[in-house]
VOBA-1610 file (N, C-alpha, C; in pm, whole numbers, padded with zeros to 5 digits, always signed):
BEGIN
Met-01635+02536-00675Met-01580+02403-00649Met-01648+02305-00744Ser-01567+02221-00805Ser-01624+02123-00898Ser-01697+02013-00822Asp-01777+01939-00896Asp-01851+01828-00838Asp-01755+01726-00777Tyr-01643+01701-00844Tyr-01546+01604-00792Tyr-01498+01645-00653Trp-01459+01771-00640Trp-01404+01816-00512Trp-01511+01824-00404Ala-01635+01848-00443Ala-01746+01843-00346Ala-01762+01700-00294Arg-01750+01602-00384Arg-01759+01462-00343Arg-01640+01421-00256Val-01522+01475-00287Val-01404+01449-00203Val-01430+01499-00061Arg-01481+01622-00050Arg-01507+01677+00083Arg-01612+01596+00158Gln-01714+01552+00088Gln-01820+01473+00151Gln-01765+01339+00200Arg-01690+01268+00114Arg-01637+01137+00151Arg-01535+01151+00263Ala-01452+01254+00259Ala-01354+01275+00365Ala-01423+01299+00499Ala-01532+01373+00497Ala-01607+01396+00621Ala-01666+01265+00674Glu-01717+01182+00584Glu-01771+01052+00624Glu-01665+00965+00690Leu-01541+00978+00643Leu-01431+00897+00696Leu-01364+00961+00818Gly-01406+01082+00854Gly-01348+01150+00969Gly-01210+01207+00943Ser-01185+01250+00820Ser-01056+01307+00784Ser-01026+01431+00866Asp-00899+01447+00902Asp-00857+01566+00976Asp-00788+01667+00884Gly-00802+01651+00756Gly-00743+01746+00662Gly-00594+01723+00648Cys-00516+01825+00674Cys-00372+01817+00653Cys-00295+01776+00779Ser-00362+01712+00871Ser-00301+01657+00993Ser-00219+01760+01069Val-00088+01743+01075Val-00005+01826+01163Val+00054+01950+01095Val+00012+01980+00973Val+00060+02100+00903Val-00059+02188+00867Ala-00030+02310+00829Ala-00136+02404+00792Ala-00219+02349+00676Asp-00347+02385+00674Asp-00440+02334+00574Asp-00429+02405+00439Phe-00305+02436+00397Phe-00287+02483+00260Phe-00315+02363+00170Tyr-00384+02384+00062Tyr-00417+02276-00031Tyr-00501+02168+00038Leu-00603+02214+00111Leu-00688+02125+00190Leu-00749+02014+00106Asp-00799+02046-00013Asp-00862+01942-00095Asp-00764+01830-00128Ala-00639+01865-00155Ala-00538+01763-00183Ala-00518+01673-00061Cys-00518+01733+00058Cys-00504+01655+00181Cys-00623+01564+00203Leu-00742+01615+00177Leu-00862+01533+00195Leu-00863+01415+00100Glu-00828+01441-00026Glu-00822+01332-00125Glu-00718+01229-00082His-00603+01275-00035His-00497+01185+00010His-00544+01102+00129Asp-00617+01163+00221Asp-00673+01088+00335Asp-00767+00978+00288Ile-00849+01008+00188Ile-00939+00905+00134Ile-00857+00788+00080His-00753+00819+00006His-00668+00713-00050His-00605+00629+00060Tyr-00555+00694+00163Tyr-00489+00620+00271Tyr-00587+00538+00353Arg-00706+00590+00373Arg-00802+00519+00458Arg-00877+00408+00386Thr-00887+00419+00255Thr-00965+00319+00181Thr-00880+00234+00086His-00760+00282+00054His-00672+00219-00046His-00741+00219-00183Arg-00828+00319-00201Arg-00901+00332-00328Arg-00911+00479-00367Arg-00929+00500-00497Arg-00960+00634-00548Arg-01107+00661-00516Leu-01149+00783-00537Leu-01288+00820-00508Leu-01386+00736-00590Asp-01347+00698-00711Asp-01436+00618-00795Asp-01437+00469-00758Gly-01357+00432-00658Gly-01356+00295-00609Gly-01246+00207-00665Thr-01169+00257-00762Thr-01061+00176-00816Thr-00945+00173-00716Pro-00874+00061-00708Pro-00762+00050-00613Pro-00651+00149-00645Ile-00579+00189-00541Ile-00465+00279-00556Ile-00355+00232-00462Thr-00231+00238-00508Thr-00118+00200-00424Thr-00074+00321-00342Lys+00006+00297-00242Lys+00059+00407-00161Lys+00142+00501-00248Ala+00228+00444-00333Ala+00312+00527-00420Ala+00226+00613-00513Glu+00119+00557-00567Glu+00029+00634-00654Glu-00041+00744-00574Ala-00087+00711-00454Ala-00156+00810-00370Ala-00063+00926-00336Asp+00062+00893-00302Asp+00159+00997-00267Asp+00194+01084-00387Ala+00212+01022-00504Ala+00243+01098-00626Ala+00127+01188-00666Leu+00005+01138-00652Leu-00112+01219-00686Leu-00126+01335-00589Phe-00094+01314-00463Phe-00095+01422-00363Phe+00000+01534-00406Arg+00122+01498-00445Arg+00219+01598-00493Arg+00166+01670-00616Gln+00108+01594-00709Gln+00055+01652-00832Gln-00057+01751-00802Arg-00148+01717-00711Arg-00259+01806-00677Arg-00209+01938-00622Ile-00108+01932-00536Ile-00052+02056-00482Ile+00011+02137-00594Gln+00084+02071-00682Gln+00148+02141-00794Gln+00047+02205-00887Glu-00067+02140-00908Glu-00171+02196-00995Glu-00227+02326-00940Arg-00224+02342-00808Arg-00281+02460-00745Arg-00178+02567-00710Ser-00052+02534-00721Ser+00054+02626-00685Ser+00092+02713-00805Cys+00122+02838-00777Cys+00169+02927-00885Cys+00307+02884-00936Leu+00376+02802-00859Leu+00508+02753-00899Leu+00502+02620-00973Gly+00381+02564-00983Gly+00363+02439-01056Gly+00452+02327-01005Arg+00519+02258-01098Arg+00605+02145-01062Arg+00719+02183-00969Phe+00749+02311-00963Phe+00862+02356-00882Phe+00820+02399-00742Ser+00697+02372-00705Ser+00646+02408-00573Ser+00725+02335-00465Pro+00798+02408-00381Pro+00872+02341-00273Pro+00778+02266-00178Met+00661+02324-00151Met+00568+02261-00060Met+00523+02124-00113Ser+00501+02115-00244Ser+00458+01987-00300Ser+00564+01881-00279Trp+00689+01921-00294Trp+00797+01824-00282Trp+00822+01786-00136Trp+00821+01880-00043Trp+00848+01839+00095Trp+00731+01765+00156Arg+00608+01799+00117Arg+00494+01722+00168Arg+00494+01581+00108Trp+00527+01570-00020Trp+00538+01439-00082Trp+00646+01356-00014Ala+00762+01416+00011Ala+00870+01344+00077Ala+00827+01296+00216Ala+00754+01379+00288Ala+00710+01342+00422Ala+00617+01220+00418Val+00518+01222+00329Val+00425+01108+00324Val+00493+00985+00264Ala+00581+01006+00166Ala+00650+00893+00105Ala+00743+00824+00205Leu+00812+00904+00286Leu+00907+00847+00381Leu+00844+00802+00512Phe+00745+00876+00560Phe+00693+00850+00693Phe+00547+00807+00697Gly+00484+00794+00582Gly+00342+00757+00579Gly+00314+00609+00578Gly+00418+00528+00578Gly+00401+00384+00570Gly+00318+00326+00682Ser+00338+00375+00803Ser+00262+00320+00915Ser+00114+00357+00903Ala+00086+00479+00858Ala-00054+00519+00840Ala-00120+00437+00730Trp-00048+00410+00623Trp-00102+00328+00514Trp-00124+00185+00563Gly-00025+00131+00634Gly-00034-00007+00679Gly-00135-00030+00790Glu-00158+00073+00873Glu-00254+00060+00983Glu-00397+00075+00937Ala-00416+00135+00822Ala-00552+00159+00774Ala-00620+00027+00741Thr-00743+00018+00779Thr-00825-00095+00738Thr-00901-00048+00616Pro-00869-00101+00499Pro-00936-00052+00379Pro-01088-00058+00393Val-01148+00055+00364Val-01293+00070+00372Val-01350+00033+00237Pro-01458-00044+00233Pro-01517-00079+00102Pro-01549+00047+00022Ala-01539+00034-00107Ala-01573+00145-00196Ala-01720+00181-00179Leu-01750+00305-00208Leu-01888+00347-00205Leu-01967+00275-00311Val-02084+00235-00279Val-02172+00173-00378Val-02250+00285-00442Thr-02236+00300-00571Thr-02300+00412-00639Thr-02436+00377-00697Ser-02469+00249-00698Ser-02602+00212-00746Ser-02658+00107-00650Thr-02785+00096-00648Thr-02847-00002-00559Thr-02892-00122-00639Ser-02889-00234-00574Ser-02939-00355-00642Ser-03046-00416-00553Thr-03132-00491-00615Thr-03239-00555-00539Thr-03212-00704-00532Ala-03239-00760-00417Ala-03219-00905-00401Ala-03337-00978-00467Ser-03306-01089-00531Ser-03414-01164-00594Ser-03451-01284-00511
//
């Protein structure tokens, strides 16, 4: 597992992610990353992300791991589900501040 995906798993655990929610945990890392985006409205590095970007990246992550690539049916139906029905989850989320990666001292 790369350092990036280890950090995704750590941050998802901090946020109380449930993984792939109501479907099987195929492509768990993609689900965890997507949960981070929905709960914080930010990428792991702290830059803002829109719902459309988060959903498209979710589809892309599944496609990257599928032997069918862009033609993965699972990537498309999971993307359609979050794109069509994820609005309430996105809207209900209270964006969590980005992780502070460095410390500063007060003067």
